[in-house]
Structures are given as C-alpha cells and as structure tokens.
mmCIF file as gemmi writes it, N, C-alpha and C atoms, coordinates in Angstrom:
data_model
loop_
_atom_site.group_PDB
_atom_site.id
_atom_site.type_symbol
_atom_site.label_atom_id
_atom_site.label_alt_id
_atom_site.label_comp_id
_atom_site.label_asym_id
_atom_site.label_entity_id
_atom_site.label_seq_id
_atom_site.pdbx_PDB_ins_code
_atom_site.Cartn_x
_atom_site.Cartn_y
_atom_site.Cartn_z
_atom_site.occupancy
_atom_site.B_iso_or_equiv
_atom_site.pdbx_formal_charge
_atom_site.auth_seq_id
_atom_site.auth_asym_id
_atom_site.pdbx_PDB_model_num
ATOM 1 N N . MET Axp A 1 ? -113.549 220.677 68.682 1 0 ? 1 A 1
ATOM 2 C CA . MET Axp A 1 ? -112.631 222.017 68.303 1 0 ? 1 A 1
ATOM 3 C C . MET Axp A 1 ? -111.085 221.62 68.148 1 0 ? 1 A 1
ATOM 4 N N . THR Axp A 2 ? -110.772 221.954 66.725 1 0 ? 2 A 1
ATOM 5 C CA . THR Axp A 2 ? -109.441 221.851 66.72 1 0 ? 2 A 1
ATOM 6 C C . THR Axp A 2 ? -108.607 223.077 66.789 1 0 ? 2 A 1
ATOM 7 N N . GLU Axp A 3 ? -107.352 222.889 67.373 1 0 ? 3 A 1
ATOM 8 C CA . GLU Axp A 3 ? -106.469 224.568 67.365 1 0 ? 3 A 1
ATOM 9 C C . GLU Axp A 3 ? -105.5 224.371 66.018 1 0 ? 3 A 1
ATOM 10 N N . THR Axp A 4 ? -105.274 225.618 66.177 1 0 ? 4 A 1
ATOM 11 C CA . THR Axp A 4 ? -104.623 226.042 64.742 1 0 ? 4 A 1
ATOM 12 C C . THR Axp A 4 ? -103.081 226.694 65.389 1 0 ? 4 A 1
ATOM 13 N N . LEU Axp A 5 ? -102.331 226.567 64.434 1 0 ? 5 A 1
ATOM 14 C CA . LEU Axp A 5 ? -101.269 227.467 64.907 1 0 ? 5 A 1
ATOM 15 C C . LEU Axp A 5 ? -100.639 228.205 63.702 1 0 ? 5 A 1
ATOM 16 N N . GLU Axp A 6 ? -100.393 229.295 64.436 1 0 ? 6 A 1
ATOM 17 C CA . GLU Axp A 6 ? -99.657 230.574 63.121 1 0 ? 6 A 1
ATOM 18 C C . GLU Axp A 6 ? -98.23 230.809 63.195 1 0 ? 6 A 1
ATOM 19 N N . THR Axp A 7 ? -98.035 231.093 61.908 1 0 ? 7 A 1
ATOM 20 C CA . THR Axp A 7 ? -96.691 231.411 62.031 1 0 ? 7 A 1
ATOM 21 C C . THR Axp A 7 ? -96.447 232.871 60.88 1 0 ? 7 A 1
ATOM 22 N N . PRO Axp A 8 ? -95.458 233.405 61.896 1 0 ? 8 A 1
ATOM 23 C CA . PRO Axp A 8 ? -95.179 234.832 60.736 1 0 ? 8 A 1
ATOM 24 C C . PRO Axp A 8 ? -94.848 234.785 59.584 1 0 ? 8 A 1
ATOM 25 N N . THR Axp A 9 ? -95.175 235.449 58.48 1 0 ? 9 A 1
ATOM 26 C CA . THR Axp A 9 ? -94.434 235.23 56.917 1 0 ? 9 A 1
ATOM 27 C C . THR Axp A 9 ? -93.517 236.546 56.869 1 0 ? 9 A 1
ATOM 28 N N . THR Axp A 10 ? -93.511 236.623 55.508 1 0 ? 10 A 1
ATOM 29 C CA . THR Axp A 10 ? -92.524 237.856 55.339 1 0 ? 10 A 1
ATOM 30 C C . THR Axp A 10 ? -93.381 238.987 55.177 1 0 ? 10 A 1
ATOM 31 N N . HIS Axp A 11 ? -94.377 239.17 55.329 1 0 ? 11 A 1
ATOM 32 C CA . HIS Axp A 11 ? -95.227 240.244 54.958 1 0 ? 11 A 1
ATOM 33 C C . HIS Axp A 11 ? -95.436 240.772 56.595 1 0 ? 11 A 1
ATOM 34 N N . ARG Axp A 12 ? -95.816 242.156 56.173 1 0 ? 12 A 1
ATOM 35 C CA . ARG Axp A 12 ? -96.196 243.229 57.704 1 0 ? 12 A 1
ATOM 36 C C . ARG Axp A 12 ? -97.76 243.924 57.299 1 0 ? 12 A 1
ATOM 37 N N . ARG Axp A 13 ? -98.194 244.225 58.554 1 0 ? 13 A 1
ATOM 38 C CA . ARG Axp A 13 ? -99.42 245.145 58.525 1 0 ? 13 A 1
ATOM 39 C C . ARG Axp A 13 ? -98.921 246.468 59.538 1 0 ? 13 A 1
ATOM 40 N N . VAL Axp A 14 ? -99.062 247.32 58.406 1 0 ? 14 A 1
ATOM 41 C CA . VAL Axp A 14 ? -98.679 248.857 58.925 1 0 ? 14 A 1
ATOM 42 C C . VAL Axp A 14 ? -100.096 249.587 58.836 1 0 ? 14 A 1
ATOM 43 N N . ARG Axp A 15 ? -100.419 249.744 60.393 1 0 ? 15 A 1
ATOM 44 C CA . ARG Axp A 15 ? -101.795 250.814 60.781 1 0 ? 15 A 1
ATOM 45 C C . ARG Axp A 15 ? -101.483 251.887 61.14 1 0 ? 15 A 1
ATOM 46 N N . VAL Axp A 16 ? -102.394 253.264 60.739 1 0 ? 16 A 1
ATOM 47 C CA . VAL Axp A 16 ? -102.583 254.3 61.61 1 0 ? 16 A 1
ATOM 48 C C . VAL Axp A 16 ? -103.453 254.324 62.397 1 0 ? 16 A 1
ATOM 49 N N . TRP Axp A 17 ? -103.307 254.891 63.575 1 0 ? 17 A 1
ATOM 50 C CA . TRP Axp A 17 ? -104.296 255.17 64.35 1 0 ? 17 A 1
ATOM 51 C C . TRP Axp A 17 ? -104.882 256.321 64.689 1 0 ? 17 A 1
ATOM 52 N N . PHE Axp A 18 ? -106.127 256.74 64.984 1 0 ? 18 A 1
ATOM 53 C CA . PHE Axp A 18 ? -106.714 258.106 65.136 1 0 ? 18 A 1
ATOM 54 C C . PHE Axp A 18 ? -107.61 257.18 66.879 1 0 ? 18 A 1
ATOM 55 N N . GLY Axp A 19 ? -106.889 257.398 67.686 1 0 ? 19 A 1
ATOM 56 C CA . GLY Axp A 19 ? -107.42 256.877 69.177 1 0 ? 19 A 1
ATOM 57 C C . GLY Axp A 19 ? -107.453 255.669 68.836 1 0 ? 19 A 1
ATOM 58 N N . ALA Axp A 20 ? -108.801 254.699 68.947 1 0 ? 20 A 1
ATOM 59 C CA . ALA Axp A 20 ? -108.871 253.256 68.612 1 0 ? 20 A 1
ATOM 60 C C . ALA Axp A 20 ? -109.171 253.134 67.396 1 0 ? 20 A 1
ATOM 61 N N . HIS Axp A 21 ? -109.539 253.915 66.478 1 0 ? 21 A 1
ATOM 62 C CA . HIS Axp A 21 ? -110.058 253.743 65.058 1 0 ? 21 A 1
ATOM 63 C C . HIS Axp A 21 ? -108.93 253.783 64.235 1 0 ? 21 A 1
ATOM 64 N N . PRO Axp A 22 ? -108.241 252.866 63.115 1 0 ? 22 A 1
ATOM 65 C CA . PRO Axp A 22 ? -107.865 252.746 62.143 1 0 ? 22 A 1
ATOM 66 C C . PRO Axp A 22 ? -107.794 253.475 61.036 1 0 ? 22 A 1
ATOM 67 N N . ILE Axp A 23 ? -107.091 254.731 60.763 1 0 ? 23 A 1
ATOM 68 C CA . ILE Axp A 23 ? -107.282 255.535 59.411 1 0 ? 23 A 1
ATOM 69 C C . ILE Axp A 23 ? -107.011 254.905 58.22 1 0 ? 23 A 1
ATOM 70 N N . ALA Axp A 24 ? -105.683 254.079 58.106 1 0 ? 24 A 1
ATOM 71 C CA . ALA Axp A 24 ? -104.803 253.561 57.098 1 0 ? 24 A 1
ATOM 72 C C . ALA Axp A 24 ? -104.365 252.433 57.876 1 0 ? 24 A 1
ATOM 73 N N . ASP Axp A 25 ? -104.55 251.087 56.39 1 0 ? 25 A 1
ATOM 74 C CA . ASP Axp A 25 ? -104.184 249.755 57.045 1 0 ? 25 A 1
ATOM 75 C C . ASP Axp A 25 ? -103.432 249.171 55.644 1 0 ? 25 A 1
ATOM 76 N N . HIS Axp A 26 ? -102.497 248.751 55.819 1 0 ? 26 A 1
ATOM 77 C CA . HIS Axp A 26 ? -101.585 248.473 54.262 1 0 ? 26 A 1
ATOM 78 C C . HIS Axp A 26 ? -100.922 247.265 55.149 1 0 ? 26 A 1
ATOM 79 N N . THR Axp A 27 ? -101.035 246.164 54.108 1 0 ? 27 A 1
ATOM 80 C CA . THR Axp A 27 ? -99.906 245.032 54.06 1 0 ? 27 A 1
ATOM 81 C C . THR Axp A 27 ? -98.992 245.113 52.755 1 0 ? 27 A 1
ATOM 82 N N . ALA Axp A 28 ? -97.486 244.615 53.345 1 0 ? 28 A 1
ATOM 83 C CA . ALA Axp A 28 ? -97.097 244.629 52.066 1 0 ? 28 A 1
ATOM 84 C C . ALA Axp A 28 ? -95.657 243.356 52.524 1 0 ? 28 A 1
ATOM 85 N N . MET Axp A 29 ? -94.681 243.489 51.749 1 0 ? 29 A 1
ATOM 86 C CA . MET Axp A 29 ? -93.392 242.636 51.775 1 0 ? 29 A 1
ATOM 87 C C . MET Axp A 29 ? -92.916 243.654 53.255 1 0 ? 29 A 1
ATOM 88 N N . ALA Axp A 30 ? -92.141 242.729 54.196 1 0 ? 30 A 1
ATOM 89 C CA . ALA Axp A 30 ? -91.476 243.874 54.635 1 0 ? 30 A 1
ATOM 90 C C . ALA Axp A 30 ? -90.344 244.819 54.5 1 0 ? 30 A 1
ATOM 91 N N . GLU Axp A 31 ? -89.669 244.908 53.44 1 0 ? 31 A 1
ATOM 92 C CA . GLU Axp A 31 ? -88.986 245.538 53.074 1 0 ? 31 A 1
ATOM 93 C C . GLU Axp A 31 ? -90.215 247.218 52.825 1 0 ? 31 A 1
ATOM 94 N N . GLN Axp A 32 ? -90.969 246.995 51.964 1 0 ? 32 A 1
ATOM 95 C CA . GLN Axp A 32 ? -92.09 247.797 51.593 1 0 ? 32 A 1
ATOM 96 C C . GLN Axp A 32 ? -92.855 248.646 52.381 1 0 ? 32 A 1
ATOM 97 N N . ALA Axp A 33 ? -93.361 247.525 54.067 1 0 ? 33 A 1
ATOM 98 C CA . ALA Axp A 33 ? -93.636 247.842 54.911 1 0 ? 33 A 1
ATOM 99 C C . ALA Axp A 33 ? -93.098 248.866 55.62 1 0 ? 33 A 1
ATOM 100 N N . GLY Axp A 34 ? -91.777 248.76 55.618 1 0 ? 34 A 1
ATOM 101 C CA . GLY Axp A 34 ? -90.931 249.426 56.34 1 0 ? 34 A 1
ATOM 102 C C . GLY Axp A 34 ? -90.81 250.846 55.802 1 0 ? 34 A 1
ATOM 103 N N . GLN Axp A 35 ? -90.716 250.97 54.251 1 0 ? 35 A 1
ATOM 104 C CA . GLN Axp A 35 ? -90.977 252.356 54.011 1 0 ? 35 A 1
ATOM 105 C C . GLN Axp A 35 ? -92.169 252.939 54.301 1 0 ? 35 A 1
ATOM 106 N N . TYR Axp A 36 ? -93.187 252.292 54.005 1 0 ? 36 A 1
ATOM 107 C CA . TYR Axp A 36 ? -94.674 253.009 54.173 1 0 ? 36 A 1
ATOM 108 C C . TYR Axp A 36 ? -94.846 253.291 55.636 1 0 ? 36 A 1
ATOM 109 N N . GLU Axp A 37 ? -94.082 252.428 56.657 1 0 ? 37 A 1
ATOM 110 C CA . GLU Axp A 37 ? -94.597 252.912 57.901 1 0 ? 37 A 1
ATOM 111 C C . GLU Axp A 37 ? -93.346 254.344 58.343 1 0 ? 37 A 1
ATOM 112 N N . GLU Axp A 38 ? -92.295 254.276 57.583 1 0 ? 38 A 1
ATOM 113 C CA . GLU Axp A 38 ? -91.628 255.68 57.746 1 0 ? 38 A 1
ATOM 114 C C . GLU Axp A 38 ? -92.279 256.943 57.251 1 0 ? 38 A 1
ATOM 115 N N . ALA Axp A 39 ? -92.889 256.471 56.004 1 0 ? 39 A 1
ATOM 116 C CA . ALA Axp A 39 ? -93.663 257.859 55.324 1 0 ? 39 A 1
ATOM 117 C C . ALA Axp A 39 ? -94.999 258.482 56.068 1 0 ? 39 A 1
ATOM 118 N N . MET Axp A 40 ? -95.412 257.089 56.958 1 0 ? 40 A 1
ATOM 119 C CA . MET Axp A 40 ? -96.583 257.389 57.728 1 0 ? 40 A 1
ATOM 120 C C . MET Axp A 40 ? -96.247 258.068 58.907 1 0 ? 40 A 1
ATOM 121 N N . ARG Axp A 41 ? -95.31 257.758 59.591 1 0 ? 41 A 1
ATOM 122 C CA . ARG Axp A 41 ? -94.982 258.336 60.97 1 0 ? 41 A 1
ATOM 123 C C . ARG Axp A 41 ? -94.314 259.619 60.135 1 0 ? 41 A 1
ATOM 124 N N . ARG Axp A 42 ? -93.867 260.501 59.126 1 0 ? 42 A 1
ATOM 125 C CA . ARG Axp A 42 ? -93.753 261.67 59.065 1 0 ? 42 A 1
ATOM 126 C C . ARG Axp A 42 ? -94.733 261.996 58.517 1 0 ? 42 A 1
ATOM 127 N N . ARG Axp A 43 ? -95.8 261.61 57.952 1 0 ? 43 A 1
ATOM 128 C CA . ARG Axp A 43 ? -96.872 262.414 57.686 1 0 ? 43 A 1
ATOM 129 C C . ARG Axp A 43 ? -97.962 262.702 58.702 1 0 ? 43 A 1
ATOM 130 N N . PHE Axp A 44 ? -97.831 261.602 59.793 1 0 ? 44 A 1
ATOM 131 C CA . PHE Axp A 44 ? -99.295 261.55 61.14 1 0 ? 44 A 1
ATOM 132 C C . PHE Axp A 44 ? -98.05 261.802 62.156 1 0 ? 44 A 1
ATOM 133 N N . ALA Axp A 45 ? -97.289 262.533 62.466 1 0 ? 45 A 1
ATOM 134 C CA . ALA Axp A 45 ? -96.026 262.305 63.359 1 0 ? 45 A 1
ATOM 135 C C . ALA Axp A 45 ? -97.341 262.249 64.691 1 0 ? 45 A 1
ATOM 136 N N . SER Axp A 46 ? -98.05 262.821 65.043 1 0 ? 46 A 1
ATOM 137 C CA . SER Axp A 46 ? -99.009 262.761 66.061 1 0 ? 46 A 1
ATOM 138 C C . SER Axp A 46 ? -99.612 261.884 66.587 1 0 ? 46 A 1
ATOM 139 N N . LEU Axp A 47 ? -99.901 261.044 65.359 1 0 ? 47 A 1
ATOM 140 C CA . LEU Axp A 47 ? -100.527 259.847 65.435 1 0 ? 47 A 1
ATOM 141 C C . LEU Axp A 47 ? -99.819 258.36 65.715 1 0 ? 47 A 1
ATOM 142 N N . ARG Axp A 48 ? -100.53 257.324 66.258 1 0 ? 48 A 1
ATOM 143 C CA . ARG Axp A 48 ? -99.612 256.179 66.71 1 0 ? 48 A 1
ATOM 144 C C . ARG Axp A 48 ? -99.599 255.281 65.386 1 0 ? 48 A 1
ATOM 145 N N . VAL Axp A 49 ? -98.425 254.908 64.446 1 0 ? 49 A 1
ATOM 146 C CA . VAL Axp A 49 ? -98.03 253.997 63.831 1 0 ? 49 A 1
ATOM 147 C C . VAL Axp A 49 ? -97.891 252.378 64.245 1 0 ? 49 A 1
ATOM 148 N N . THR Axp A 50 ? -98.335 251.527 63.876 1 0 ? 50 A 1
ATOM 149 C CA . THR Axp A 50 ? -97.955 249.913 64.238 1 0 ? 50 A 1
ATOM 150 C C . THR Axp A 50 ? -97.796 249.116 63.035 1 0 ? 50 A 1
ATOM 151 N N . SER Axp A 51 ? -96.802 248.372 63.39 1 0 ? 51 A 1
ATOM 152 C CA . SER Axp A 51 ? -95.951 247.724 62.049 1 0 ? 51 A 1
ATOM 153 C C . SER Axp A 51 ? -96.409 246.071 62.708 1 0 ? 51 A 1
ATOM 154 N N . GLU Axp A 52 ? -96.687 244.897 62.559 1 0 ? 52 A 1
ATOM 155 C CA . GLU Axp A 52 ? -96.687 243.732 62.868 1 0 ? 52 A 1
ATOM 156 C C . GLU Axp A 52 ? -96.647 242.622 62.014 1 0 ? 52 A 1
ATOM 157 N N . PRO Axp A 53 ? -96.212 241.376 62.423 1 0 ? 53 A 1
ATOM 158 C CA . PRO Axp A 53 ? -95.986 240.556 61.177 1 0 ? 53 A 1
ATOM 159 C C . PRO Axp A 53 ? -97.422 239.908 61.071 1 0 ? 53 A 1
ATOM 160 N N . VAL Axp A 54 ? -97.868 239.794 59.78 1 0 ? 54 A 1
ATOM 161 C CA . VAL Axp A 54 ? -99.052 239.251 59.472 1 0 ? 54 A 1
ATOM 162 C C . VAL Axp A 54 ? -98.9 237.69 59.646 1 0 ? 54 A 1
ATOM 163 N N . LEU Axp A 55 ? -99.92 237.084 59.784 1 0 ? 55 A 1
ATOM 164 C CA . LEU Axp A 55 ? -100.291 235.647 60.674 1 0 ? 55 A 1
ATOM 165 C C . LEU Axp A 55 ? -100.866 234.732 59.514 1 0 ? 55 A 1
ATOM 166 N N . VAL Axp A 56 ? -100.403 233.547 59.619 1 0 ? 56 A 1
ATOM 167 C CA . VAL Axp A 56 ? -101.237 232.88 58.559 1 0 ? 56 A 1
ATOM 168 C C . VAL Axp A 56 ? -101.317 231.266 58.977 1 0 ? 56 A 1
ATOM 169 N N . ASP Axp A 57 ? -102.359 230.429 58.984 1 0 ? 57 A 1
ATOM 170 C CA . ASP Axp A 57 ? -102.341 229.409 59.596 1 0 ? 57 A 1
ATOM 171 C C . ASP Axp A 57 ? -101.399 228.273 58.898 1 0 ? 57 A 1
ATOM 172 N N . ALA Axp A 58 ? -100.685 227.453 59.831 1 0 ? 58 A 1
ATOM 173 C CA . ALA Axp A 58 ? -99.623 226.49 59.385 1 0 ? 58 A 1
ATOM 174 C C . ALA Axp A 58 ? -100.247 225.417 58.655 1 0 ? 58 A 1
ATOM 175 N N . GLU Axp A 59 ? -101.402 225.464 58.701 1 0 ? 59 A 1
ATOM 176 C CA . GLU Axp A 59 ? -102.318 224.126 58.145 1 0 ? 59 A 1
ATOM 177 C C . GLU Axp A 59 ? -102.034 224.284 56.846 1 0 ? 59 A 1
ATOM 178 N N . ARG Axp A 60 ? -102.371 225.492 56.302 1 0 ? 60 A 1
ATOM 179 C CA . ARG Axp A 60 ? -102.176 225.804 54.83 1 0 ? 60 A 1
ATOM 180 C C . ARG Axp A 60 ? -101.354 225.585 53.824 1 0 ? 60 A 1
C-alpha cells in the first residue's frame, strides 16, 4: 500500500447543503468560487454553504 500526499490548489469547492444532502456543488478558481459562495448564501440564507480547497495528488 502506498501513501499519497495531497496539496491544495487554487480551486475551491462550494456546496449548498439541505440537511446532509448537497443540493448544489460547484468547483471554480478561488475568486470565482468566492463570488459563487456569496451568491448562494444570499439565495439560500437558511441553508448551510461550505467552501473548501480542492485537493490534488502530489504525485501527479
């Protein structure tokens, strides 16, 4: 078994959650993802919105 290292990229993954279920999932460059996140927070004010870095294999 080999172990892989993951490093963050300049992309972010933004998701809108309805309970435990994502109802929107969008990946974009950090700046665009920030704008999308803001828009989703306004549109879905009562739902949880997450933004996390996209991880890639360091070996690639």
